[in-house]
DOVO-909507 format. One record per atom (N, C-alpha, C, O): residue in three letters; z, x, y. Coordinates in steps of 0.02 Angstrom, whole numbers, plus 50000, padded with zeros to 5 digits. Each point is the difference from the previous one (the first is absolute). Layout:
BEGIN
ALAZXY...
This chain:
BEGIN
MET497075070848734MET499724994350047MET500465003750077MET499754999750056ARG500865003049932ARG500295002350063ARG499525006450020ARG499775000650057ASN500125003249900ASN499535006450022ASN499404997050029ASN499865001650057ARG499774994549913ARG499434997450043ARG500114997250062ARG499585001250044ASN500894995249968ASN500214997850067ASN500205004450048ASN499914999350060VAL500375005649911VAL500325007050049VAL499285003250016VAL499915002550055LEU499654997549903LEU499395004250020LEU499464995250042LEU499565002850033LEU500464991249965LEU499724997250042LEU500264997850081LEU499654999550050LEU501084999749944LEU500295002150057LEU499865005950036LEU499955000050061GLY500005004949903GLY499965007250034GLY499175001250020GLY499835004850034ILE499754990749943ILE499334999650014ILE500114998050067ILE499965004650040SER500174989749982SER500074996150053SER500285004250064SER499765001050055ILE500875001049912ILE500385004950054ILE499585006150027ILE500005002350057PHE499704999449895PHE499405006750017PHE499604998350033PHE499815004450039ALA499884989649966ALA499424998350033ALA500234997250073ALA499625000850048LEU500924996449959LEU500234997850060LEU500315006750053LEU500034999350061HIS500125005549910HIS500265005950025HIS499415005450013HIS500035004650041PHE499404993849914PHE499415004250024PHE499804998650071PHE499845004450040GLY500204988649973GLY499694996950053GLY500525001150059GLY499824999050059LEU500855003049925LEU500525001650055LEU499835008050026LEU500025002450057GLY499825000349882GLY499875007649999GLY499455002150059GLY500075004250044VAL499414991549943VAL499305000750039VAL500294996950082VAL499935003850048HIS500324990749959HIS500194996950062HIS500575005850046HIS499965000950061MET500405001549906MET500555004850018MET499715005450032MET500245002350052SER499265000049920SER499745007150009SER499474999350061SER499925004750040THR499714988949965THR499555000250035THR500044996250068THR499585000350045TRP501084995649955TRP500144993950051TRP499925002850077TRP499594997250036MET500765007549986MET500075002150061MET499325003350031MET499814999350058ASN499855004649890ASN499495004150009ASN499404994450016ASN499585000650045PHE500474994349912PHE499504993950018PHE500054996750053PHE499504998550033LEU501064999949985LEU500144997650062LEU499865004750060LEU499764997950052LYS500375007349938LYS499745004650069LYS499245001449995LYS499664999850051GLU500065001649884GLU499355003450014GLU499594994649987GLU499604999150046ASP500364997349914ASP499594993249982ASP500054994950064ASP499494998850034LEU501164998249981LEU500024995650033LEU500165001350078LEU499874996150046ASN500505011849961ASN500225001350079ASN500474994750016ASN499894996850052LEU500725001549906LEU500514995950015LEU500535003450048LEU500305005049980PRO499834992150088PRO500635003250024PRO500624998949966PRO500034996549950VAL500505006450077VAL500554998949953VAL500404994650012VAL500374998549953GLN499664997950100GLN500304993650011GLN499634994249946GLN500284995949964LYS499075005550044LYS499644995449945LYS500175001449914LYS500034995849954VAL500055011050045VAL500345002449932VAL500754996149983VAL500124997749944GLY500305002050106GLY500574996849989GLY499884992549977GLY500244997549949ILE499334999250100ILE499814992049979ILE499694999249932ILE500174995549962VAL499355009150024VAL499734999749931VAL500675000349953VAL500184994949970GLU500145010550026GLU500575001149961GLU500404993449977GLU500064997149945SER500195001750119SER500574994750012SER499574992849955SER500334996949958LEU499105001550054LEU499614993449981LEU499945001749926LEU500064995549958ARG499835010850026ARG499975000349914ARG500484999349963ARG499934997849943GLU500685003950085GLU500554998549954GLU500424993450005GLU500564999149975VAL499014995450070VAL500184993250002VAL500224996949930VAL500554997649987PRO498825003149965PRO500084997749938PRO500655001049962PRO500204996249957GLY500075008650061GLY500675002249958GLY500664994550026GLY500514998649968LEU499294999250094LEU500694995650022LEU500004994549957LEU500524998249973PHE498794998150014PHE499924995649943PHE499985000549930PHE499884995349961SER500235010350025SER499965002549932SER500504994649949SER499804997349949VAL500855002250077VAL500374995649947VAL499844992149997VAL500174996849950LEU499535000350100LEU499524994849983LEU499534999749959LEU499964996249952LEU499675008050064LEU499345000449962LEU500055002549921LEU499594997849960VAL500925006750019VAL500215000749938VAL500284993449981VAL499754997649949ALA500754998650081ALA500244993949975ALA499484994849980ALA500114996449951VAL499215002850091VAL499454997649973VAL499635002649958VAL499654996349966MET500345010950025MET499555002649947MET500234998249938MET499604998749954LEU501255001050036LEU500225000449927LEU500034993349988LEU500404997949958ALA499204997850075ALA499844992749957ALA499485002949939ALA500024997049946PHE499555008450063PHE499665002949940PHE500345007349966PHE500315003850037SER499624997549906SER500335006149975SER499945005750028SER499445000950022GLN501085005249988GLN499965003650062GLN499385005049993GLN499755003150047CYS500034997349887CYS499345004549986CYS499534997550029CYS499665003650037ARG500174989649957ARG499424995950040ARG500025001150071ARG499505001750032ALA501134997349999ALA500115000250062ALA499805008350026ALA499615000750047ALA500595003349931ALA499925007350008ALA499135000749994ALA499665003850035GLY500114992549921GLY499205001349998GLY499674995450052GLY499395000850008VAL500904994850025VAL499584998150062VAL500195003350055VAL499665000050051CYS501035003949940CYS500175002750065CYS499505006850001CYS499735001250054MET500165002549900MET499465005949985MET499364997150031MET499725003350044ILE500024991049939ILE499344998450016ILE500025000750077ILE499535003250022VAL500944994450026VAL500104999450070VAL500135006750021VAL499825002250055PHE500475001049904PHE500155008050030PHE499275003450006PHE499865003450049ALA499694995749901ALA499385003449982ALA499504997850047ALA499635003950030PHE500364989449978PHE499534997750058PHE500145003350079PHE499605002550040GLY501144996449964GLY500125004150059GLY499875007150021GLY499865002050056MET500225001849884MET499755007450009MET499315000950002MET499765003850042ALA499824992549911ALA499405000550000ALA499644996650085ALA499505002250027GLY500884993049995GLY499944997950069GLY499955005250057GLY499744998350053TYR500485007449938TYR499975004150066TYR499255002650007TYR499765001550055CYS499904998849886CYS499245002450014CYS499544996550043CYS499485002450021LEU500804990549996LEU499734996350041LEU500264999050080LEU499734996450042VAL500915008249966VAL500324999450070VAL499715001450050VAL499745005649995GLN500154991550062GLN499625002550062GLN500345000850059GLN499815003950043GLY500774992149963GLY500455000650061GLY500764997049973GLY500104998449941ILE500325001250103ILE500704999349998ILE500184992249964ILE500544998949973GLY498994997050030GLY500114993149974GLY499955000049926GLY500454998249961SER498885004250022SER499875001649927SER500535004949962SER500164999049942LEU500045005450090LEU500565006249976LEU500494996449987LEU500275000849945ILE499984994650096ILE500774996649981ILE499954994849954ILE500484998449966LEU498864998150027LEU499924996449953LEU500145001649927LEU500404997149963VAL499155008750018VAL499985003149924VAL500655003849990VAL500255001349945SER500005000450116SER500605004150001SER500624995549966SER500405002649961VAL499664989050063VAL500404994449976VAL499884999449943VAL500465000949960VAL498894997350015VAL499754999149940VAL500245003549947VAL500214996849952TRP499815010250047TRP500145005349942TRP500754998649999TRP500304998949948SER500015001250120SER500775000449996SER500344994149966SER500454999649959LEU499134995650078LEU500314991849942LEU500035002949933LEU500555000149973GLY498895002549991GLY499955000749923GLY500615004749988GLY500414999349954PHE499595005650092PHE500445006949965PHE500694995750013PHE500415001149956HIS499794995050088HIS500674999450016HIS500284994449948HIS500594999649983VAL498914996249994VAL500284994049957VAL499995005849915VAL500474999949960TRP499005003750033TRP500005003349934TRP500615004349997TRP500294999549945LEU500035004950101LEU500455003349997LEU500794998449968LEU500315003949964PRO499904990750055PRO500724997349966PRO499764996549937PRO500444999149958LEU498884998450025LEU499784999149936LEU499925003749949LEU500134998149943SER499585009050073SER499965005649966SER500735002949984SER500195002049945ASP500164997950110ASP500615003249980ASP500404995949953ASP500315002549953SER499664990650062SER500384994849932SER499705002049933SER500355001249951MET498934999250049MET499845001449935MET500165007049973MET500115000549940VAL499925004550097VAL500125006549972VAL500824999849964VAL500175002349946LEU500264994050107LEU500604999749973LEU500154996449942LEU500465001249961ASP499094993650036ASP500044994949945ASP499775003049916ASP500174998149944THR499345007850082THR499815005149942THR500405005049985THR499855004049956ALA500674996550076ALA500415007049996ALA500564998949956ALA500374995250008PRO499715009349945PRO500615000249940PRO500625000250040PRO500115003450050LYS500304992449919LYS500654999450036LYS500525005050000LYS500245001749946GLY499975000950108GLY500375005850011GLY499605005050022GLY500265005150023HIS498924994349974HIS499645006150023HIS499484997850056HIS499445002550007GLU500854992250033GLU499624996550048GLU499745005650060GLU499444999150025GLY500985006349994GLY499805004750046GLY499455004749968GLY499485001550030ALA500665000549916ALA499525003749963ALA499214997250010ALA499525002950026HIS500514989849940HIS499384996649999HIS499634998250069HIS499404999250004VAL500995000250045VAL499734998650063VAL499745007050035VAL499505000450036GLY500925005049948GLY499735007050008GLY499235001349976GLY499515002350031ARG500564995649909ARG499225001849968ARG499544995650011ARG499425001449984MET500724992350045MET499474996850029MET499905001450070MET499434999550022ARG501105002550020ARG499825002050058ARG499505007349992ARG499575002250039SER500614999949910SER499535006750003SER499304998849978SER499575004350012VAL500294989949956VAL499274998149997VAL499624999450076VAL499435001950017GLY501104994650024GLY499754998450068GLY499765007250033GLY499485000750032PHE501025004549953PHE499855006550049PHE499485004049972PHE499725004550031ALA500104993349891ALA499365002549977ALA499444998350024ALA499535003750013ALA500504988049998ALA499364997850038ALA500005002850063ALA499555003950016MET500894994450021MET499925002650066MET499635006850005MET499485001450030PHE500955002949928PHE499615008049980PHE499274999649993PHE499595003650028VAL500304991849935VAL499205001349978VAL499484996350063VAL499425001750010GLY500944993250027GLY499734997550055GLY499965005050076GLY499575000450044LEU500965002149949LEU500105006550055LEU499455005849981LEU499645002750043LEU500354998749892LEU499595005749994LEU499014998750013LEU499555004050013MET500464988449974MET499344999350017MET499854999850073MET499475002250021VAL500994995350016VAL499995000550073VAL499935006750024VAL499605001450044PHE500835003549925PHE500045007150014PHE499155002849984PHE499665002550044GLY500154996749901GLY499365002849989GLY499354996950049GLY499495003050019LEU500644992249990LEU499494995850047LEU500035003050085LEU499535001750037GLY501184998149975GLY500135001850058GLY499655009050003GLY499615001950044LEU500555000849920LEU499845008049995LEU499445000050012LEU499845002850052LEU499594994049903LEU499274999649977LEU499714996650073LEU499425001750009HIS500774995150032HIS499874996450054HIS500035005450053HIS499525001050037GLN501095002949968GLN500275005450052GLN499495006149994GLN499895003950047ARG499814996549888ARG499465005249989ARG499344999049998ARG499575004049981GLN500374989050045GLN499374996650003GLN499575000749951GLN499405000750011VAL500864999349927VAL499694998549930VAL499864992149997VAL499474998449972ILE500834997950048ILE499804992450004ILE500114997050078ILE500485001050037ALA499134996349973ALA499914998450091ALA500284993349999ALA500354998950049PHE499594995849903PHE500384992950015PHE500695000050022PHE500315004849976PRO500034991450060PRO500694998350009PRO500454999349930PRO499824995649962ILE500595007450024ILE500234999449938ILE500534992849987ILE500144997149947TYR500085001650120TYR500654994150006TYR499734993549960TYR500314998449949ARG499324999150065ARG499704994349979ARG499814999449920ARG500234995749963TYR499325009350019TYR499985000449914TYR500695002049980TYR500074998649940ALA500405003850082ALA500615001249954ALA500474993650003ALA500434999449957TYR499504995850091TYR500374993749992TYR499564997249951TYR500254998849945LEU499124999950064LEU499684996849944LEU500075002049917LEU499904996249953SER500245008850046SER500255002749935SER500624998149990SER500114997449946ALA500365003350094ALA500694994950001ALA499884993749973ALA500284998049949GLY499314998750084GLY500014991749988GLY499814998949929GLY500324996049964LEU499105008150011LEU499755000049930LEU500615001849943LEU500184996849951VAL500005008050072VAL500645003849949VAL500584992849998VAL500284998649947GLY499844997550111GLY500564995949999GLY499694993949971GLY500394995349994LEU498995003649987LEU499754994849965LEU500175001549918LEU500214995449964VAL499675011150012VAL500205001649939VAL500884998149982VAL500224997649947GLY500185004250114GLY500764997549990GLY500034993249985GLY500334997449955ALA499264999750086ALA500084992449991ALA499764998149919ALA500434997449964ALA499165003550019ALA499895000149933ALA500595001149950ALA500174995749959ALA500115009850048ALA500445002849962ALA500734995350011ALA500454999849958CYS499564997250095CYS500574994750018CYS499874993849957CYS500464997449968PHE498885000050030PHE500004994249970PHE499935001449907PHE499974995649958ALA500015009850033ALA500005001249930ALA500775002049968ALA500095000749940ILE500374999950106ILE500724999549989ILE500234993549966ILE499874994550024ASP500455006349924ASP500154993949953ASP500634996150069ASP500385002750040THR499494991149947THR500414995850043THR500814999449998THR500344997450044THR499905005549899THR500785000149988THR500245005350042THR500615000550011VAL499005003650015VAL500375006750054VAL500194995750050VAL499634995450015GLY501025005550019GLY500174997650053GLY500094992349998GLY499914996150047LYS500315002149878LYS499974992749990LYS500654996150022LYS499994993950004THR500585009850011THR500654996850022THR499814995750065THR499745002050052PRO500514989949927PRO499834995850066PRO500275002650056PRO500585001849991PRO499194999250068PRO500225003050063PRO500254993750034PRO499754994549989ARG500855006750061ARG500194995550051ARG499635001650054ARG499795005850004ASN500064989550048ASN499725000950046ASN500474999850064ASN499934996050047LEU500565008949948LEU500525001550044LEU499645004550074LEU499505003549997MET500784995650048MET499815003550057MET500455004650022MET499795004450038TRP500964995449942TRP500475003950020TRP500564999349951TRP500144994449981LYS500185010749996LYS500645001049957LYS500455004650033LYS499845005850009ARG500724991650009ARG500605004950051ARG500015006449951ARG499915005850018GLU500244991949910GLU500135007149954GLU499555005850002GLU500145005749983TYR499304992150039TYR499425004149995TYR499885002050071TYR499415001650012GLY501054998850045GLY499835001150061GLY500055007350034GLY499865001550058LEU500385002549892LEU500055008250014LEU499315001849985LEU499655003450038TYR500114994249898TYR499135001549988TYR499684998350049TYR499655004550024TYR500334988950009TYR499484998150042TYR500185003450061TYR499535001050038TRP501165001649985TRP500115003950074TRP499575006949976TRP499555002250035LEU500615000449909LEU499715007449979LEU499275000550013LEU499745004850029MET499894988749944MET499344999350014MET499694998850068MET499425001550017PHE501024995650017PHE499714997750074PHE500135007950050PHE499665001450049LEU500945003049922LEU499935005250031LEU499505005649991LEU499865004450040ALA499874994449888ALA499505003949968ALA499384998150044ALA499675004750022GLY500144988849994GLY499384998250039GLY500105001650068GLY499475000250030CYS501015000950003CYS500025002250075CYS499905008150001CYS499695003250043ARG500644999149901ARG499845008049994ARG499295001949981ARG499735004850027LYS499994991949932LYS499455001049967LYS499444999250042LYS499495003449992GLN500564991450062GLN499434999450031GLN499915003650064GLN499485000150033ILE501025002649980ILE499965005550064ILE499635005949971ILE499485001750029PHE500745002049912PHE499685004649960PHE499244999449985PHE499595004550007LEU500304988649969LEU499294999449983LEU499584998950055LEU499425002150003THR500794995450034THR499634998850076THR499825006050028THR499425001650013LEU501205002849998LEU499785005150057LEU500015007349953LEU499805005050029ALA500414995849902ALA500095006649984ALA499295003250005ALA499855005050034VAL499654990649920VAL499285002450000VAL499704999250076VAL499625004150025LEU500594990550005LEU499625000150075LEU500225007250045LEU499615002150043VAL500985001149944VAL500035005550035VAL499655005549969VAL499805004450039LEU500074996449902LEU499625005049978LEU499284998850015LEU499715005350008VAL499894989349998VAL499424998150011VAL499784999950066VAL499465002750014LYS500914993950037LYS499924999250068LYS500175007050042LYS499615002450041ILE501115000649939ILE500275005850052ILE499665007149950ILE499805004950032HIS500174995149913HIS499835007049976HIS499415000049968HIS499785005049972GLY499914989350030GLY499314998749980GLY499785001449914GLY499475002949987ALA500884995149970ALA499995002449935ALA499464995349969ALA500074993950006PRO499405008749960PRO499444996849973PRO500334996149932PRO500585000549979VAL498854995449995VAL500204995949953VAL500215003349920VAL500354997849954HIS499305007650053HIS500105004449934HIS500725004049998HIS500305001949950HIS499854998750113HIS500755003950014HIS500474993349967HIS500405000849954ILE499524995050069ILE500524994149997ILE499924998249913ILE500525000049967ALA498934998650004ALA499854999149938ALA500395005049959ALA500344997849954ALA499645008750057ALA500285005149975ALA500695000150007ALA500315001149948MET500034998050106MET500664998250004MET500294995049951MET500485000949963MET499124993250044MET500274994549947MET500005002649927MET500494999849962ILE498965002350024ILE499905002949929ILE500615005049977ILE500145001149941LEU500185001550112LEU500415005049965LEU500684996449988LEU500335001649950TYR499894994050089TYR500564995649990TYR499944994949934TYR500454997949963ASN498925001150038ASN499914994049949ASN499975004449935ASN500074997149946PHE499865008150056PHE499935004049929PHE500774999849979PHE500214999049943ALA500225002550126ALA500625002449979ALA500364992949971ALA500364999249951ASN499464997350084ASN500274990949982ASN499844998849946ASN500444997349966TRP498925004050003TRP499684999049945TRP500615001449941TRP500214995649963PHE499975010450039PHE500515003549941PHE500644998750020PHE500425000549956GLY499804997550109GLY500534999150011GLY500414993549996GLY500614999349993ALA498864995550013ALA500264993149988ALA500414998949931ALA500594998350002PRO499095002649943PRO500395000449931PRO500685003850011PRO500524997549979LEU499495008250052LEU500565003849980LEU500584995950042LEU500584998949980LEU499124998950088LEU500524998150042LEU500224992649968LEU500604998650003GLY499014997349970GLY500214994549955GLY500635001449952GLY500564997650002ARG499185006649955ARG500595003749956ARG500635001050045ARG500564998549979GLY499375003650070GLY500555002850029GLY500504994150035GLY500615000150008ILE498924994950008ILE500404995050021ILE500374995649948ILE500484996450017ASP499285003949919ASP500284996649941ASP500675003849993ASP500524997149984ARG499475010450032ARG500565002949970ARG500535000850060ARG500595001249988LEU499164998150078LEU500525001250052LEU500064994050029LEU500535000050032GLY499154993749973GLY500064993750031GLY499585002650085GLY499855005550023GLU500104989449998GLU499624998050066GLU500305003650053GLU499635003650033ARG500984996149983ARG500335002050060ARG500035007950017ARG499955002250057PRO500145001849885PRO500005007550013PRO499095002050030PRO499835003850046VAL499724991949908VAL499345000750015VAL499734998350071VAL499625003750030LEU500584991349991LEU499824997950059LEU500385002850061LEU499715000150055THR500855002149940THR500465003750040THR499585007550013THR499925002250057PHE499895000549896PHE499535006950016PHE499284997950023PHE499675004550026ASN500104990449968ASN499384998650022ASN499994997650072ASN499545001850037TYR501004993949988TYR500064999650082TYR500265005650034TYR499835001450058ALA500605002149908ALA500255006950026ALA499335004550026ALA499975002650055GLY499594997849902GLY499395002949996GLY499504997850052GLY499635003750031LEU500404990549973LEU499454995050057LEU500345001450063LEU499625000850047VAL501014999749964VAL500375001850075VAL499635006350005VAL499594999550045LEU500405005849928LEU499885005850015LEU499215001550016LEU499785004050041VAL499854991549913VAL499194999550017VAL499764997050075VAL499615002550041PHE500764991149962PHE499794998250074PHE500265004250058PHE499645000550049ILE500945002349950ILE500165006150050ILE499525005150005ILE499795002050055GLY500035000149892GLY499385004649985GLY499544998250047GLY499895003150052TYR499854992149931TYR499414997250030TYR500044998550083TYR499524999750039ALA501054999549973ALA500094999550072ALA500085006550036ALA499875000150060VAL500385007049901VAL500135004250028VAL499435005049989VAL499835003250050PHE499904997749900PHE499495004949986PHE499334998650030PHE499834994149997GLN499785009850029GLN499264999050013GLN499475003449970GLN499414998350007ALA500795007449953ALA499585004149952ALA499644994349936ALA500284997449951CYS499155002150070CYS499494996749948CYS500234999849924CYS500034994949965TRP500145011950014TRP499985001349935TRP500594997849979TRP500064998449941VAL500545001050106VAL500784997449987VAL499924990949985VAL500194996649952LEU499495001850105LEU499914993349990LEU499534997549922LEU500144995449962TYR499335008850033TYR499844997949924TYR500455001549941TYR499964996449950VAL500455008650055VAL500635001149961VAL500464992549998VAL500024996149953LEU500245003550096LEU500494993150018LEU499684993949970LEU500314996549959TYR498965001850066TYR499684994549969TYR500074999349922TYR500244995349969CYS499515010750008CYS500094999849920CYS500754999049973CYS500164996349954ILE500195007450080ILE500864997749974ILE500094992750018ILE500224996949952ASP499694998950107ASP500024993650000ASP499674996249939ASP500274995249972ASN499155007350013ASN499774995549949ASN500165002049939ASN499874996149954LEU500365008850033LEU500415002149936LEU500634995649981LEU500254999049945PHE499964998250128PHE500684996649985PHE499734992649994PHE500414995549996ASN499065003350002ASN499844992949995ASN500214998149917ASN500344995049989ILE499475008849962ILE500264998649937ILE500684998349992ILE500164998049945PHE500315002450104PHE500724999349987PHE500054992650020PHE500594998350001ASN498974996550016ASN500004993450002ASN500014998449935ASN500044993849999ILE499935008849932ILE500014998249932ILE500694997850002ILE500114995149965ALA500475007750073ALA500714997549994ALA500024994450023ALA500404996149972LEU499205001250087LEU500174992250027LEU499824997049944LEU500394995549985THR499085005449970THR499654994849961THR500544999349945THR500004994749969THR500465009750014THR500335001049932THR500654997550015THR500384997749958TYR499785002850120TYR500664998350016TYR499954990549996TYR500444996749974LEU499075000950051LEU499884993950002LEU499994996549918LEU500344995249984LYS499275007949978LYS500064998849921LYS500805000349981LYS500274996049962ARG499985008150063ARG500645001049967ARG500574993150026ARG500414997449963ILE499495000950100ILE500354995750034ILE499854992349977ILE500424995849985ALA498885003450017ALA499764993850001ALA499904996549926ALA499895003149948LYS500174990350057LYS499754995849951LYS499285000449976LYS499565001850039PRO500294996549899PRO499215002649977PRO499544995350053PRO499495001750029GLU500824992349973GLU499544995450053GLU500024999850054GLU499774995550035ASP500555009949986ASP500015001250076ASP499585005550015ASP499805000150058ILE500055003949909ILE499665006550001ILE499404999950032ILE499915003850047ALA499574991649932ALA499264999050044ALA500094997950073ALA499725003250044PRO500674991249970PRO500094999050069PRO500345003950028PRO499855001550058SER500645001049916SER500435004950045SER499725006150020SER500155002850053LEU499354999749897LEU499605005750012LEU499534997650070LEU499925004050046ALA499834990249954ALA499664997850059ALA500284998750040ALA499635000250050MET500974998249966MET500474999050062MET500085007650017MET499935001950058GLY500205002349894GLY500005007450034GLY499385002250036GLY500075003050053VAL499364995949923VAL499385000350029VAL500024996750076VAL499775003050049THR500474991649955THR500024994850057THR500435004450044THR499775001950054ALA500804999749929ALA500565003850041ALA499655006050029ALA499975000650061ASN499715004449893ASN499695005850021ASN499464998550055ASN499905003950047HIS499744989649942HIS499444999850048HIS500304996250062HIS499664999450051LEU500934998249944LEU500174998150079LEU500045005350052LEU499964999550062ALA500115005049906ALA499965007250039ALA499435004450016ALA499895004050045SER499744993849900SER499305003950005SER499424996350052SER499525002950026VAL500664989549981VAL499544998350046VAL500205002450082VAL499624999750048ILE500945002049952ILE500215000050080ILE500055009150005ILE499905002550055MET500255001449895MET500035007050012MET499255003050022MET499895003150052PRO499734995649907PRO499365003150042PRO499774998650074PRO499605003450032LEU500724991449986LEU499994998650081LEU500325003850039LEU499835002950051VAL500834996849910VAL500465005250043VAL499865006549997VAL500055003350052ALA499774999549894ALA499795008749983ALA499384999750060ALA500035004450043CYS499534991649961CYS499395001750041CYS500215000150073CYS499845004650038PHE500544989849982PHE500385000050067PHE500375006150022PHE499905002550055ILE500515000149902ILE500275005150020ILE499535006750003ILE500145004950036TRP499404994749930TRP499515005349997TRP499525000550071TRP499835005350027GLU500014987849996GLU499724999350051GLU500385001650069GLU499755002950049HIS500824994849945HIS500414998950069HIS500575004950002HIS500205001650056VAL500175001849872VAL500525004350018VAL499645006049960VAL499515003050022ASP500794998449918ASP499695006549969ASP500164997549925ASP500484996649982TYR498935006349977TYR500024998249934TYR500515001149953TYR500184996949950ARG500055009550086ARG500735003149954ARG500484994950007ARG500344998849950VAL499764997650107VAL500614995749997VAL500094994749951VAL500534997149990ALA498875001749977ALA499754996849949ALA500395001449931ALA500334996349963PHE499475010850035PHE500265003149937PHE500815000750006PHE500395000149952VAL499795000650116VAL500804999549998VAL500304992549988VAL500544998749974LEU499094997650047LEU500174992449963LEU500024999449930LEU500464997449969GLY498945005650004GLY500165000249924GLY500325003549972GLY500004999349939ALA500385005850089ALA500455003249968ALA500704997150006ALA500475002249968CYS499584992950073CYS500654996350013CYS500044995349949CYS500504999549963LEU498884996450031LEU499894994749938LEU500085004049929LEU500304996849957ALA499525008350028ALA500155003949942ALA500615000850003ALA500215000049942ALA500365000950107ALA500655002449996ALA500344992549976ALA500374999149951CYS499414996250095CYS500304992649989CYS500004999249904CYS500484998649964SER498805003050016SER500034998049921SER500445004349964SER500274997849949LEU499895010150076LEU500315003049963LEU500784997149996LEU500355001049950LEU499864995650105LEU500664997750015LEU499994993649956LEU500484999849962SER499084994950033SER499914994349971SER500005002749917SER500404996849965THR499315007250010THR499965002649923THR500675000749984THR500134998949941GLN500325002650095GLN500755001749981GLN500284993949972GLN500495000349963TRP499204993750052TRP500324993949973TRP499694997949933TRP500244994949976ILE499235008449987ILE499814999049940ILE500545000849953ILE500335005250002ARG499814989849950ARG500485001049942ARG499805005449963ARG499415000949988ALA501085003149991ALA499655006449956ALA499834995849929ALA500224994549985LYS499405009149983LYS499624997949936LYS500475001049953LYS500205005749990PRO500064988649971PRO500545000949930PRO499685004649963PRO499395000749994HIS501065002949978HIS500075004949930HIS499704995949940HIS499985002449943
């Protein structure tokens, strides 16, 4: 039964991350080439899209009136309809609407999924299990990126004449519905621990703080990194997709290895290495102008994404079982307190100062995370 539940959970993770891969690789080009959106409006859309993350702790509390797998299935349906909704977008109003819809499904699904992954993990091997499930997500993104890369290449060579973005989003929505069906098929005993509807617990304060800093730093990079490549260097969609294919391929194989490393070494040394590397990446984006260097730095930053496994296993180590799902949701909320504001700040800096200043700010935030990580208690042997 456990293997069946892990397989179904893996299918749902695959389906959602396939959609994320399609979205990440096409988003900035879609805004520039299809909708011709100016930078300031990009910031507004990015900010409003993150608003559902602010309320994830409340929404998860409501959804946990049902079993976690059923709640996750509903979220996948919302995510799928939001992704497919990009086919109908005609202006900024409808763009914001469908962006908020899929974001709502995603941000409630995320802590529920992490909670179910932890619940299906063998005791003492949580890091390895989380790493394997994350690698499923990276494999899905890899497939989505390959599809976009192929379509982009065919479109550039005029083999196909239709605009690829809307059809790609439709495919993401259809695959998302398959993931919803998988969630509904998971046994209701998964994630069965009765949760507490807590909003905040002081003993988990360091986890919330690190998630908040991650939201600040992440949103600067998500908003500006690809925008710099597309707006300033004119990067085509198949170049963006190819770059993402490379780092997702590496993450696909790297996540299980990192998970085993976390089980062996503990979270503090792993996160210390992560944040020290991110400081250098942000400084590099502020200093270098060569396009190929920015491609490399973008890939390195996204390679560091898998290190967030350590934050999930850290919470598992310090939290009571009944606190895990709502505390993961509180972490998402803390993360998105920053995510709503930072796109506006980053785009304001782009318009009125210099985009490089925003990356210097990101380096400072990574340094703050590096210092804060030293407060994590060493994993007992």
